[in-house]
N, C-alpha and C positions, 0 to 999 in steps of 0.2 A: 473642652467639656466642663460642665458644671453639674453639681448635685441638684436634682429637682427638689423643689420645696416639699412636694408630697412625700418624697423619700425621707426627709428629715423628720417628719411627723411619725415615722415608724421606728425611729431610733429609740431604744430603751434608755431612760434616764437622761435624755438630751437636755431637758430644761434644768434639771438639777446640776448637771456638769457645767452647763453654760453659766449658771449662777456662780458656781465655784471658781470657774476661770476668771470671771470678772472680779470676784472678791479678791482673788490672788493678785490680779493685775492692779487692783485698787491699793493694795498694800505697797506696791512698787511706786505708783504715782497717785498718792491720795488726794491731791488737789485738782485732779483733772476729771473730766467726764470720759468714761471708757465704754465702748460698745462693741458687740459682735455683730457682724453683718454677713449675709450670704448673697451670692450672685445667682440670678437667673440669666437667661440668654441676653436680656436687655436691661435688667434692673438690678439695683442693689437694694436689698431688704434689710432693715434694721431689726435684728432678732431680739436683742436683749441689751438694756442699758444698765450701767453700774448703779445709777441713781437718777432721780429726777433732777433736772437742772432748768430752772425757769429762764436762765439767760440764753440757753442754746435750744433752738427750735427743732429738736429731734424727738421722735417718739417710737416706741416699739410697734412693729408692724408697718412702719412707714416705708414706702417704696419710692426710690429715686431713679430716674433714668441713668443708666450706667455711664453714658457718655457725658453726663453732667456732674460726675463725682470725681473727687481727687483720687479715690481708690482705683479708678480706671487707669491711672498712670503708674500704678505700682508694677515693679519688675518681678512678676511671678516666676518667670523662667529662671532667674538667678536668685530668687528668694530674698530680694533686697527690700528693706523698709523704705518708705517714702516720708520725707521730713520737710515740713514747712513751719519754721519757727515764728515767722511773721508774714502772713499771707498778704497783708496790706502793702508790703514792700516788693512783692513779686511783680515784675514788669512784663513778663512773657505770658502771663496767664490771666488776661482780663476777664474772661468768662468765669474762670474759677473764682476770682475775686468777687464777682457779682453774686455768685451762688453762695459763697462763704459768708458774705455780708448779710444775705437774706436770712440765713439760719444762725447768724451771729457767731461764727467760728473764725478765729484769727490765727490759731496755731493748731497744727495737725501732725500726727504721727500715725502712719498706716503700716501694720505688720501683715504680710500676706499669709494666708492659711491655705495650704495645698495638701492633698493626699500624697502618699508615697509614690503613687503611679502618675503623679503630675496633674491630676484632676483638680481644678480650682474649687475651693469652697467659698472663700470670701476673705474677710479681714478682721483683725483685732485692731481697733482704732482708739486713739487718745486725742481728745480735743479740748480746747479752752477758748473762752471769748477774747482773751488777751494774748499778746505775743508771749511765748514761753520758750525756755531752753530744755531740750531733751538730751540728757547726758548718756554717754556711751554705755555705761554699766546698766542703767535702767532699760535701755533699748535691748541690750543683750538678754536680760532677764525676761522681758516680754516676748522675745523671739522663742525662748525656751518654753514659755507657757503656751504659745501658739503651736509649737511643735508637739507638745504633749497632747494638746487638744486634737491635732490632726491624726495622731495615732489612734485615739478613741474613734474618730470618724471612720478611719480605715477598718477598724475591727467591726464596727457596725455594718459597714458596706459589705465586707466579706461574708457576713452571715446570710445575705440575701442576693449576692451576685455570683454569677458564673465566672470563675477566674480566667478562663480562656477567652470568652467572647465579650465579657462586660455586660451581658444581658442579665436579667433576673434569673434566679434558679428555681428549682422545684419547691424549695422551702418557702420562697416568697409566694409562689402560686397558691399553695395550700393555706398560707397564713393570711393572705390579703385579697384573694379573689372575691369573696363576698363583699368586702368593703368597696371595691372598685366597681362592682356590678349590681348595685342595689336596684337599678331600674331595668335590668335585663340587657341583652345585647347579642353579639355573635362571637363565637370562638373558632379560630382557625387552628387546625392541627396540621403542621407542615413537616414534610419529610423530603429529603433530597433524593432525586433519581440518579442513580449511577455513582453514589458516593463510595460504596464499598470498593469499586474498581480503583478509585483514587488511592485509597490506602494500600490496596494490593499491588498496584503498579508503581506508585511513586513513594510510598512510605507514609507513616503517620504524621511526619512533619508537614508534608504537603497537605494531608487531610486536615490538620489543624489550621493551616493557612486558609484553606477553603472555608472552614467554619468561621474564621474571623471575617473573611470577605462577606459571607452570607449574613453574618450578624450586622456588619456595617450597612449593608443594603436594607436589612430589616429596620435598622435605626432610622435610615432616611425615609422609609415608608411611614413609620409611626410618628415621625416628626411633624407630619402634616395633619395629625389627628389629636384631638383633646382627650386626655385621660386614657389613652390606649397604652398598653404595656406588652412587652414581649418577654418570653421565657425560653431559655434553652432547657428542654426537659431532660436531655441526655443524648449522647451520640450525635446524630444529625437530625434529631427531632426538636421542633420548636413549636411553641404556643404563642399565638397573638390574640389578645382579647380586645374586642372593640365594643365597649359599652354604649348603650343608648342607640344602637342601630338594630332596627327590626325589619326593615324592608328587604325582601329577597333580591330585588333589583339593585338596590344600592350595595348590598353585601356582595353580589356577583361582580359589580363594577370594581369594588375594592379588591376582590380576589384576583381579577384580571390584571389590575395595576401591580399588585404584589408579585404575581407570576412573571410579569415583564421585568421587574427588578432582578429576578432570580434565574432567568433562563438565558442570560447573555454571558457567554464565556469564550475564552480562546479555544481554537480548534483542538488544542491539546486535551482539554477537559470536556467530556461529553456529559454535561450536567444540566439538570432542570429541577423543578420541584413539583410536588403534588400536594393538594390541599383537601382536607376533610373539614366541612363546615357544619356547625350546629348552632341554631338559634336557641336562646334560653330566656325565660321570663324572670321577673324579680323573685317569684316563688321558687325558682329552681336553683338559686345560687347556693343553697346549703348542700346541694347534691353534686359537688364538683366531680367526684369520681364517676358518676353516671354520665355527666356531660362529656367528660373525657372519653369514656367508652363509646359514646355515640359519635363523637368526632373521629375517633380512631376507626370506627366502622366505615364512616364516610371516606376517610383517607384510603382505606383498603379498596373501596370501590373506585376511587380516582386512579389508583395504581392499576387496577384491572382494566380501566377504560383506556389505557395507553399512556398514562403518566403525563406530566406537564399540563395538568388540568386540575379542576376542582369538582367536588361533588358535595351536595347538601345531604345531611342525614334525613332520612325519611322514616318516621316511626311505623 
């Protein structure tokens, strides 16, 4: 898993802290170009450079295919830095040599940055156009800088994420719904059918495991949509927001796909899901509480219709 770029834009004081991190790193290695990068699923994005360097062809906002970067080879699992003191002498990485020559980098140090839950963020990198030696003490200090930065990232993440499922939480929904929904869209209010029995028969640990499975299936669903986000509202209630969708036919199709994700369980668990759906326009986004009430009413109708189905709110 990686932190979405959209999420970084929500973090308070991110730019200021990123600058402070690079300034501190520059004190450790003053003669090198240092940068912070973040990973998407397929790319490495250069977030911030310590300084402009006319010799090295990197720029803030630059996106590079992840499989074409040295950072892609970093051992995140064991939190180990990657060091190339003279890339021109590397005989096993011809493709890396070509890419490095193109941007005029010949020495590289990559420090992994991960959250405490193992989620990848990106890297703190040190580069130079010439071969260079990276001493053990400086590497250790940079690792500590990266570790402190990861603590900040985790604190920001916890402010808007549900600790059990990893989905966004109620605070995120009310803080950023309008920003994500400026052009209107559809909101799904989801509730599990039969969840109370899981807690009653098998205990709350089993219930928590079910919620984790549900959240992972929701994540698979939203992965195929742009700018869609999901929220655990509380208990077994979830919100999925699909901006830019206004067609009732298309919305119904997406609802059916989502229900398919959520109604397949072992015989031990008799579970399914019900959906309440409400369309909203750009003018409605400031009235989130009203939209939620309408979606909740549609959910109630879906439950009364036999569950494992969806209903649209009708004014």
